[in-house]
C-alpha positions in Angstrom: -10.7 -13.9 37.9 -14.0 -14.2 36.1 -14.5 -10.4 35.9 -10.9 -9.9 34.6 -11.5 -12.5 31.7 -14.8 -10.8 30.9 -13.1 -7.5 30.9 -10.3 -8.8 28.6 -13.0 -10.3 26.2 -14.8 -6.8 26.0 -11.7 -5.0 25.3 -10.8 -7.6 22.5 -14.3 -7.3 21.1 -14.0 -3.4 21.2 -10.7 -3.5 19.4 -11.9 -6.0 16.9 -15.0 -3.9 16.1 -12.7 -0.8 15.8 -10.4 -2.5 13.5 -13.3 -3.8 11.3 -14.8 -0.3 11.1 -11.5 1.2 10.2 -11.0 -1.5 7.5 -14.4 -1.1 6.1 -14.0 2.6 5.6 -10.4 2.0 4.1 -11.9 -0.6 1.8 -14.5 1.7 0.4 -11.9 4.5 -0.2 -9.4 2.2 -1.8 -11.9 0.5 -4.1 -13.3 3.9 -5.1 -9.8 5.1 -5.9 -9.0 2.0 -7.9 -12.2 2.2 -10.0 -11.4 5.9 -10.6 -7.9 5.0 -11.7 -9.2 2.3 -14.2 -8.1 -0.6 -12.0 -11.7 -1.9 -11.4 -10.4 -5.5 -12.3 -7.7 -5.5 -9.6 -10.3 -4.6 -7.1 -12.6 -7.3 -8.4 -9.9 -9.9 -8.2 -8.9 -8.9 -4.7 -12.6 -9.0 -3.6 -13.3 -12.3 -5.1 -10.1 -13.9 -3.5 -9.9 -12.2 -0.2 -13.6 -11.7 0.6 -15.3 -14.3 -1.4 -12.6 -16.9 -0.8 -12.4 -17.9 -4.5 -9.2 -19.8 -5.4 -6.5 -18.5 -7.7 -7.3 -21.3 -10.1 -11.1 -20.5 -10.3 -10.2 -16.7 -10.8 -7.9 -17.6 -13.7 -11.0 -19.3 -15.5 -13.5 -16.7 -14.4 -11.3 -13.6 -15.3 -9.2 -15.0 -18.1 -5.9 -14.0 -16.1 -2.8 -15.8 -15.6 -1.7 -16.6 -12.0 1.1 -14.1 -12.0 -1.4 -11.4 -13.1 -3.8 -12.2 -10.3 -0.9 -12.3 -7.6 0.2 -8.8 -8.9 -3.3 -7.5 -8.5 -3.7 -8.9 -5.1 -0.4 -7.3 -4.0 -1.3 -4.1 -5.5 -4.6 -4.0 -3.6 -3.1 -5.3 -0.4 -0.5 -2.7 -0.4 -2.9 0.1 -1.1 -5.1 -1.1 1.7 -2.1 -1.3 4.2 -0.9 2.1 3.1 -4.2 3.7 3.7 -4.8 2.0 6.9 -1.4 3.3 8.1 -2.5 6.8 7.2 -5.8 6.2 9.3 -3.9 4.8 12.3 -1.4 7.7 12.1 -4.4 10.0 12.5 -5.6 7.9 15.6 -2.2 8.5 17.1 -0.5 5.1 16.6 3.1 5.5 17.0 5.3 5.3 13.7 7.2 2.2 15.2 3.9 0.3 15.6 2.1 1.4 12.3 3.1 -1.4 9.9 2.2 -4.1 12.6 -1.0 -2.3 13.6 -1.9 -2.1 9.8 -1.3 -5.8 9.1 -3.2 -6.8 12.2 -6.1 -4.7 11.3 -6.2 -6.3 7.9 -5.8 -9.9 9.4 -8.6 -9.1 11.7 -11.0 -8.1 9.0 -10.0 -10.1 5.9 -8.0 -12.9 7.5 -5.2 -13.3 4.9 -2.1 -11.4 3.7 -1.2 -11.2 0.1 2.4 -10.1 0.3 
């Protein structure tokens, strides 16, 4: 039983490391694309909220934006990340039926929050 628990922990750690690596690569790709499209502020807002943990209220003051604008940016970036993660998962051979759940899980594993 102890060996089985250790094996489960090792598999979970491997899956987490894989998901984090996948999300890191996608984050770089999506952030670069947003900057190239002139949407750098959307990426900055997402980064401050999702990665740095800054509150919506603090972002309103920091960025001079209204709450609805921040939420729209968070949704935009989250959607783009999820779409790109789905592209990568498809390349990895994840079934179409599992793509959305797997993409959401990869984001939650790495970022810890959904902005839908």
